[in-house]
C-alpha positions in Angstrom: 32.1 -61.1 25.7 34.5 -60.8 28.7 33.0 -60.6 32.1 35.3 -58.1 33.8 34.5 -59.4 37.3 35.2 -63.0 36.4 38.3 -64.3 38.3 38.7 -67.5 36.3 41.6 -67.6 33.9 41.8 -69.5 30.6 45.3 -69.9 29.2 45.7 -68.0 25.9 46.3 -70.1 22.8 48.9 -69.2 20.3 46.1 -68.2 17.9 44.6 -65.9 20.5 48.0 -64.2 21.2 48.4 -63.6 17.5 44.9 -62.2 17.3 45.6 -59.8 20.2 49.0 -58.6 18.7 47.4 -58.2 15.3 44.5 -56.1 16.6 46.0 -54.1 19.5 45.8 -50.4 19.0 48.8 -48.0 19.4 49.6 -47.5 23.0 48.0 -50.7 24.3 51.3 -52.0 25.6 51.6 -48.8 27.8 48.1 -49.4 29.0 48.9 -52.9 30.0 52.0 -51.7 31.8 50.1 -49.1 33.7 47.5 -51.6 34.7 49.8 -54.5 35.7 53.0 -52.8 36.8 55.0 -55.0 34.4 57.8 -53.8 32.3 57.5 -53.3 28.5 59.7 -56.2 27.8 57.6 -58.5 30.1 54.4 -57.5 28.3 55.9 -58.0 24.8 57.4 -61.3 25.8 54.0 -62.6 27.1 52.1 -61.4 24.0 54.6 -62.1 21.2 56.5 -65.2 22.3 53.7 -67.1 23.8 55.5 -67.9 27.1 54.9 -71.4 28.5 54.2 -69.9 31.9 51.7 -67.1 31.2 51.3 -64.3 33.7 47.6 -64.1 34.3 47.4 -60.4 35.0 49.1 -59.5 31.7 47.0 -61.8 29.6 43.8 -60.7 31.4 44.6 -57.0 31.0 45.4 -57.5 27.3 42.0 -59.2 26.7 40.1 -56.6 28.6 41.8 -53.6 27.2 41.5 -54.9 23.6 37.7 -55.5 24.2 37.1 -52.1 25.8 39.1 -50.1 23.2 38.2 -52.0 20.0 35.2 -54.1 20.9 37.0 -57.2 19.6 37.0 -60.4 21.4 38.9 -63.6 20.3 36.0 -65.8 21.6 33.4 -63.8 19.5 35.6 -63.9 16.4 36.2 -67.6 16.8 32.4 -68.3 17.1 31.8 -66.1 14.0 34.0 -68.3 11.8 
């Protein structure tokens, strides 16, 4: 489970980015944009292309919004397998 007050950042693996993109609900990109101030293309680039230099605020927002809206967490799913 994600601790929303935790300021540490763990770089997202390619598998985690695929998990986020596969499970993100409709409108999640807009929610990330509103939260971070990033453009739609920046958000999609970070999530879909697995940028080498990850923007922490976009990845953190994606993880948190996915968890709050769907209850899914990559860490929980990885432990389950």
